[in-house]
Every structure is written in structure tokens, then in C-alpha cells.
C-alpha positions in Angstrom: 21.9 -5.8 -65.2 18.2 -5.4 -65.8 17.5 -6.4 -62.2 20.0 -3.9 -61.1 18.6 -1.1 -63.1 15.0 -1.6 -62.1 16.3 -1.5 -58.4 17.9 1.8 -58.9 16.5 5.1 -59.6 16.5 7.9 -56.9 20.3 7.3 -56.6 20.8 8.2 -60.1 18.6 11.1 -59.8 20.7 12.3 -56.9 23.9 11.9 -59.2 22.1 13.6 -62.1 21.4 16.4 -59.6 24.9 16.5 -58.2 27.1 15.9 -61.4 26.7 19.5 -62.8 28.3 22.9 -61.8 30.3 21.2 -59.1 31.8 18.7 -61.7 31.9 20.4 -65.0 32.8 24.0 -63.9 34.1 23.7 -60.2 36.2 20.5 -60.5 37.5 21.3 -63.9 38.6 24.7 -62.6 40.3 23.0 -59.7 42.2 20.8 -62.0 43.0 23.8 -64.2 44.2 26.0 -61.2 45.8 23.3 -59.1 46.6 20.2 -61.0 45.5 17.3 -59.0 46.5 19.1 -55.7 42.7 19.6 -54.4 41.8 15.9 -54.5 42.1 15.9 -50.8 39.5 18.5 -50.6 37.1 16.5 -53.0 37.5 13.4 -51.1 37.2 14.9 -47.5 34.0 16.8 -48.3 32.5 13.9 -49.9 33.3 11.7 -46.7 32.0 14.3 -44.3 28.9 14.9 -46.2 28.2 11.2 -46.8 25.8 10.4 -43.7 23.7 13.5 -44.1 22.8 12.8 -47.7 22.3 9.1 -46.9 19.6 10.0 -44.2 17.4 11.2 -46.8 16.6 7.9 -48.7 17.3 6.1 -45.2 14.6 7.9 -43.5 12.1 7.8 -46.4 12.3 4.1 -47.1 12.2 3.2 -43.4 9.1 5.3 -42.6 7.4 5.9 -46.0 7.6 9.6 -45.6 9.8 12.4 -46.7 12.3 14.3 -44.5 10.0 17.5 -44.9 7.4 15.2 -42.9 10.1 14.5 -40.4 11.1 18.2 -40.3 7.5 19.1 -39.4 7.6 16.5 -36.5 10.8 18.1 -35.1 8.7 21.4 -35.0 7.1 23.8 -37.4 9.9 26.5 -37.1 12.4 24.0 -38.8 10.1 23.6 -41.7 9.8 27.3 -42.1 13.5 27.9 -42.1 13.8 25.2 -45.0 10.9 27.1 -46.9 12.9 30.4 -46.6 16.3 28.9 -47.1 14.9 27.1 -50.3 13.1 30.1 -51.7 16.1 32.2 -51.2 18.5 30.1 -53.2 16.3 28.0 -55.7 16.0 30.6 -58.3 19.8 31.5 -58.3 20.7 27.7 -58.4 18.4 26.9 -61.2 19.8 29.8 -63.4 23.4 28.9 -62.6 22.9 25.4 -63.9 20.6 26.5 -66.8 23.1 29.2 -68.1 25.6 26.6 -68.2 23.5 24.1 -69.9 22.5 26.7 -72.6 26.1 27.9 -73.2 27.3 24.5 -73.9 24.3 23.9 -76.3 25.2 27.0 -78.0 28.7 26.1 -78.4 27.7 22.6 -79.7 25.3 23.7 -82.3 26.9 26.9 -83.4 25.1 30.1 -84.0 21.7 28.5 -84.6 20.1 30.3 -81.8 21.4 32.9 -79.3 22.2 32.0 -75.7 18.9 33.6 -74.6 17.0 31.4 -77.0 18.7 28.3 -75.9 18.1 29.0 -72.2 14.3 29.2 -72.9 14.5 25.9 -75.0 16.3 23.9 -72.5 13.9 24.9 -69.7 10.9 24.4 -72.0 12.1 20.7 -72.9 12.8 20.1 -69.4 9.3 21.5 -68.4 7.6 19.2 -71.0 9.4 16.2 -69.8 8.5 16.7 -66.2 4.8 17.8 -66.6 4.0 15.1 -69.4 6.1 12.2 -68.4 6.3 13.0 -64.8 8.5 11.0 -62.3 8.4 7.6 -64.4 9.9 9.3 -67.4 12.3 11.1 -65.2 13.3 7.9 -63.8 13.8 6.2 -67.1 15.5 9.0 -68.7 18.2 9.8 -66.1 19.3 6.1 -66.3 20.2 6.7 -70.1 21.7 10.2 -69.3 23.9 9.1 -66.4 25.2 5.9 -68.5 25.9 8.3 -71.5 27.6 10.8 -69.2 29.8 8.2 -67.7 31.1 6.5 -70.8 31.7 9.8 -72.5 33.6 11.4 -69.6 35.7 8.1 -68.9 36.5 8.2 -72.5 37.7 11.9 -72.6 39.8 11.2 -69.6 41.4 8.2 -71.3 42.1 10.5 -74.5 43.7 13.0 -72.4 45.9 10.6 -70.3 47.0 9.1 -73.8 48.0 12.4 -75.1 49.6 13.7 -71.8 53.5 13.9 -72.3 54.6 15.6 -69.1 55.0 13.9 -65.7 51.8 13.9 -63.5 52.2 15.2 -59.9 49.7 14.3 -57.4 51.3 16.6 -54.7 48.4 18.0 -52.5 47.9 21.7 -52.2 46.3 23.9 -49.6 45.1 27.2 -50.7 47.0 30.2 -49.3 45.4 33.6 -50.2 41.9 35.0 -50.1 41.1 34.3 -53.8 42.3 30.7 -53.6 40.4 30.1 -50.3 37.1 31.5 -51.7 37.4 29.3 -54.6 38.2 26.4 -52.1 34.8 27.0 -50.2 32.9 27.3 -53.6 34.5 24.0 -54.8 33.5 22.2 -51.5 30.1 24.0 -51.4 28.7 22.1 -54.2 30.7 19.1 -53.9 29.2 16.5 -54.6 26.1 18.8 -54.0 24.3 21.1 -51.7 23.1 19.1 -48.6 19.3 20.3 -49.2 19.5 17.5 -51.9 18.9 15.0 -49.1 15.2 16.3 -49.0 14.8 15.8 -52.7 16.2 12.4 -52.5 13.7 11.5 -49.7 11.0 12.8 -52.1 12.2 10.7 -54.9 12.3 7.6 -52.7 8.7 8.1 -51.9 8.0 8.5 -55.8 9.9 5.3 -56.4 8.1 3.4 -53.8 4.6 4.5 -55.5 5.7 3.6 -59.0 7.6 0.3 -58.2 5.5 -0.9 -55.5 8.3 -1.9 -53.2 11.6 -0.2 -52.4 12.9 -1.3 -49.1 15.6 0.5 -47.0 18.2 -2.0 -48.2 17.5 -1.3 -51.8 17.4 2.4 -51.1 20.7 2.2 -49.4 22.4 0.3 -52.3 20.7 2.7 -54.7 22.1 5.7 -52.8 25.6 4.3 -52.6 25.6 3.6 -56.6 24.7 7.2 -57.1 27.1 8.6 -54.6 30.0 6.6 -55.5 29.3 7.7 -59.3 29.5 11.4 -58.2 32.9 10.9 -56.5 34.4 8.9 -59.3 33.2 11.4 -61.9 34.3 14.5 -59.7 37.9 12.9 -59.9 37.4 12.4 -63.6 36.6 15.9 -64.1 39.5 17.2 -62.1 41.9 15.0 -64.1 40.5 16.5 -67.3 41.4 19.9 -66.0 44.6 19.1 -64.8 45.7 17.3 -67.9 44.2 19.6 -70.4 44.2 23.2 -68.8 46.8 23.1 -65.7 49.6 26.0 -66.2 47.9 26.8 -69.7 47.5 30.4 -68.6 44.0 30.4 -69.6 41.5 32.9 -67.7 38.0 31.6 -68.0 35.2 33.9 -69.0 32.2 34.7 -66.8 30.0 34.6 -69.7 28.2 31.2 -70.3 28.5 31.1 -74.0 32.3 32.0 -73.8 33.0 29.7 -71.1 31.6 26.8 -73.1 33.4 27.7 -76.0 36.8 27.9 -74.0 36.1 24.6 -72.4 35.3 22.7 -75.6 38.2 24.5 -77.7 40.9 23.7 -75.0 39.8 20.0 -74.9 39.8 19.6 -78.5 43.1 21.5 -79.1 44.8 19.2 -76.6 43.3 15.8 -77.4 42.2 16.5 -81.1 39.2 17.6 -83.1 38.1 13.9 -83.5 37.5 14.0 -79.7 35.1 17.0 -79.7 31.9 14.9 -79.9 32.8 12.8 -76.7 33.8 16.2 -74.7 30.6 17.8 -76.1 28.4 14.9 -75.1 29.9 14.6 -71.6 29.4 18.4 -71.0 26.2 18.7 -72.2 24.7 15.6 -70.5 26.3 16.7 -67.3 24.6 19.9 -67.3 21.3 18.9 -68.9 20.7 16.2 -66.2 21.3 18.7 -63.4 18.9 21.3 -65.0 16.3 18.7 -65.4 16.6 17.1 -61.9 16.7 20.5 -60.2 13.7 21.7 -62.0 11.8 18.9 -60.8 13.0 18.8 -57.3 12.6 22.3 -56.0 9.1 22.6 -57.0 8.4 19.1 -55.5 9.9 20.2 -52.4 8.3 23.6 -52.2 4.9 21.9 -53.0 5.2 19.4 -50.1 6.5 22.1 -47.6 3.6 24.3 -48.4 1.1 21.5 -48.0 2.7 20.8 -44.6 2.8 24.3 -43.4 -0.8 25.2 -44.3 -2.3 21.8 -43.6 -4.2 22.0 -47.1 -3.6 19.7 -50.1 -3.1 21.6 -53.3 -3.5 19.3 -56.4 -1.7 21.5 -58.6 1.2 22.6 -56.0 3.8 20.9 -58.1 2.6 22.7 -61.3 2.4 26.0 -59.5 5.9 25.9 -58.4 7.6 24.6 -61.2 5.9 27.4 -63.3 7.1 29.9 -60.8 10.6 28.5 -61.0 10.7 28.4 -64.6 9.6 32.2 -65.0 11.9 33.2 -62.2 14.8 31.4 -63.8 14.2 33.3 -67.2 13.8 36.8 -65.3 17.1 36.3 -63.3 19.0 35.1 -66.5 18.0 38.0 -68.4 19.3 40.3 -65.6 22.5 38.4 -64.9 23.2 36.6 -68.2 26.8 38.1 -68.4 27.6 37.2 -64.8 27.6 33.4 -64.7 30.7 33.2 -62.6 29.1 35.5 -59.9 25.7 33.4 -59.9 27.7 30.2 -59.4 29.9 31.7 -56.9 27.1 33.0 -54.8 25.0 29.9 -55.3 27.9 27.5 -54.1 29.0 29.6 -51.0 25.5 29.9 -49.7 25.2 26.1 -50.1 28.3 25.5 -48.1 27.2 28.1 -45.2 23.7 26.5 -44.9 25.1 23.0 -45.1 25.4 22.9 -41.0 21.6 23.4 -40.9 20.6 20.5 -43.0 23.5 18.3 -41.4 22.2 19.1 -37.8 18.6 18.6 -38.6 19.1 15.3 -40.7 21.2 13.9 -37.8 18.7 14.9 -35.1 15.7 13.2 -37.1 17.4 9.9 -37.9 18.5 9.4 -34.4 15.1 10.3 -33.0 12.1 8.3 -32.1 10.7 9.3 -35.3 12.9 6.5 -37.3 12.3 2.9 -36.6 15.1 1.7 -34.2 16.7 -0.8 -36.7 17.3 2.0 -39.3 18.9 4.5 -36.9 22.8 5.2 -37.6 25.4 2.6 -36.4 28.2 3.8 -34.0 30.5 4.6 -36.9 27.8 6.6 -38.8 27.0 8.5 -35.3 30.8 9.3 -35.3 31.1 10.4 -38.8 28.0 12.6 -38.3 29.5 14.3 -35.4 32.7 14.9 -37.3 30.9 16.0 -40.2 29.0 18.4 -38.3 32.1 19.9 -36.5 33.8 20.1 -40.0 31.0 22.0 -41.7 30.5 24.3 -39.0 34.4 25.1 -38.5 35.0 25.4 -42.1 32.1 28.0 -42.7 33.3 30.0 -39.6 37.0 30.1 -40.8 35.9 31.1 -44.1 33.6 34.0 -42.6 36.4 35.1 -40.5 39.1 34.9 -43.0 
């Protein structure tokens, strides 16, 4: 077990970033609104996104450089597009995940602090962890968080199954009206995560190589698969929780972070029992804290690297500069849109889905090019899955816009 834990790291950081709003909010709502009827969508989008996420650690471990270095080799305009897309979305994404984390903290600890104060506390704690402990502490901490998250979530699902008295239906459903289709796009947009996390994963892989001394492509792919499978299983677990506890309950979720967190925890405890509150609370908080922490690390890391590649200059404090910019921007957006958590999440998830084809195409071109060592280019099966994935992402995005 110790050997395995030493070998993994970036894959769990990927899981920590992925298992957040897509799982706690979107997957739970999918279960609440459709029962187990959208499991097909969860599995399908995970299948079609798989190669593009995998190409991040594959490229980084095989070449010793991040996807951003590869993007520059494909042409500076590619890197400029990445910079603009990231700058346009990173504040909204960070605010969305931080608001949910703060809402759960406020619900768990009562009225000790307001939701505004909790937001600042969560951001400052994450900021201190990253600036003082840096990657090594992040790597160690995420293992504890993901293990805690997995145990508490599985325990909660077992409680819900034990208390379920109705027959469980696994009939699959395809949304039929505009509202349901918009939810489907949002659900799939962040399931398991936005595709730009492949860039983050490549940066974490480089950091892992620096801190561990050796992180071979085989180790990197094993590490990635552990993290990816974890996100799928926990996605199904949160759909199950929503289906078992909230399906056909008639509850309408609030768009306010604090009220949403209270509704979520209250419904679980009413259905399962007050004694299960601690497991639900730990599962919910660790889910969102891990996402807040990893996204606060990754976006500044990516922006600092992109700025360096675009200007040709090395900024020693580039990471610190961008993490402070992101923290301040998140606080400002929060105070403007604090009551519109639902809108923030919807905008962020739909933007993620509609920009997914860009990352899919660029990652596929790069991993198949001369810039990747021949032995680590995709197999025929991965080539086929990549092409099908690109067609799926483009087709689904066009269908949504037309509809």
C-alpha cells in the first residue's frame, strides 16, 4: 500500500479537482431529478473524454514538459487561445467551487460565521497551504482528503441503500424539454471535469517528477487511471445518493450557497437519520474543499507557465502573482454574485462543455505528432476513441446551441 501511495499523486490531484461541483451538485441533482436515469450520460461522457485527459500525463511523462510547452510547438496562436479561454473562465470556476465549499462549511458549523466570512476563510486556508507547503504538501494532503472522501461517500450510499424501501428503477432517460437538455449539457460539461484539467495534470506530473526524482510514463498512466476510475465511481455514488434520498421528493433547490448546503444536508439526514449527518457532512465538505484547493493551485500554475512561454521571460514570482490575482478576483465576484450560485455553476459548466472540442483537438494533434516519442503515441484503439470523442463533443455542442 505504501508503495502504491508513493507512486500516485497527480492522478489524485486530478480526482480532487474533478470530484467537486460535477459530483456533489450536478450528480446529486441528476439523481434527484431523474433517479438513475442519467447514468448513461455519466458513463458516455467519461468514455469520450478519457483519451484527452490521459494525454496530459502521457505527454508530460514521455517528454518531460507540460502540454503548454507542446501547445507552443504547435504554434503561438494555440497558446494565446488557451490563455484567453483560461482567463475568461478561471474566476467563474473558482468562485463557483468556493461558494459551495463555504456554504457547506457554514451549514456544518452553524452560525459561527457568515457565508461571506467562510468564503474568505476557505480561500485564505487554501492560499496558505499552497504558498507555504507548495506541491509537496498538496501531494500529501490530497491523498488524505481523497481517502476520507471515498470512505465517507461510500458509507453514506450504504446507509441510503439500507434505508430505501421502494423498488429501485434503473430505466435510462433522455431529457426531452429545453430545461432538461440545458441541465444535461451542464451535467456533462463538468463530468468528470472540464478538459482543460488535462493541462493542469501535465503540470502536476512535471512537479511530481521534480519531487520524486522519477515518474515514468507507465507510472504516470497507472496514476491517472486510479484517479479517473475514482471520479467515475464517486460520480455514480453521488447520483445514487440523489436518487435514493431526493428523487420524487418535490424539493426545489435554492440558488443560494448557504441554503443549498442546508437543504442538501437536511434531506440526507431526514432520510438516513441524524446519526449519519457526520458522514454526509465530511463527504460534502471534503469533496468541495479538495476542488477549491486544487483549482486554486492549478489555474495560477498554468497562467504563470503560459505567460512565461508567451513572453519568453522567466517570472520567479509568476505563480504567486497569479494565485493572488485569482484569490482577489474570486472574492470580488463572490460579493457581486453571492446569491446566484446556481447561475455561476450553470455558466461555468456550459462554457466548459462548449470549449471542450478545442482542448480535445489540440491534445490529440499534439500526442499524435512528432513532438511525442513514437512509443508513447496513441494505440489504434485510442486513435479511434479520440476521433469518436471529438465528433461527440462537437456534435453535442452544436446540437445544444441549435436547440
